C-alpha positions, 0 to 999 in steps of 0.5 A: 488526524485522519491517516489520509491527511498524513500518508498516501499510497503509491503503487509502482508497477514493475511493467506496463501491463495491467495486473490481470495480464502481467508477466508471472515473474513481475514484482510491483512496489507498494509504498506508504509515504508521508505527505509532508516529508515524502519519506517512505514509511512502509513498503511491500514487494508483491505480485501484481494481483496482490499489490492491487488488492493491498493498495485498495486495502491500504487506501480504505484504511487511510480513509477510515482510520486515524494516523496512529491507528493506521500505523499500528495496524500496518507497521508489522506487515499486513493485518491478519484479515489481509489476503 
């Protein structure tokens, strides 16, 4: 089953400003959540710009990969090709 049917990505900002003008000490939360149970299976704390890029890459992989491939790729943190 495709990963986007099993998981979804949530990006929670640590403040109201967009990433480009966010406070330098702000930390955002990026989570991968199971659709059926609502359980968080992966999460990262990141500065806003990195969180935005991470969210985009996760969403792209959710659409492109099967659920088990997605978890194998992301379970150890970030793949080598992720900035």
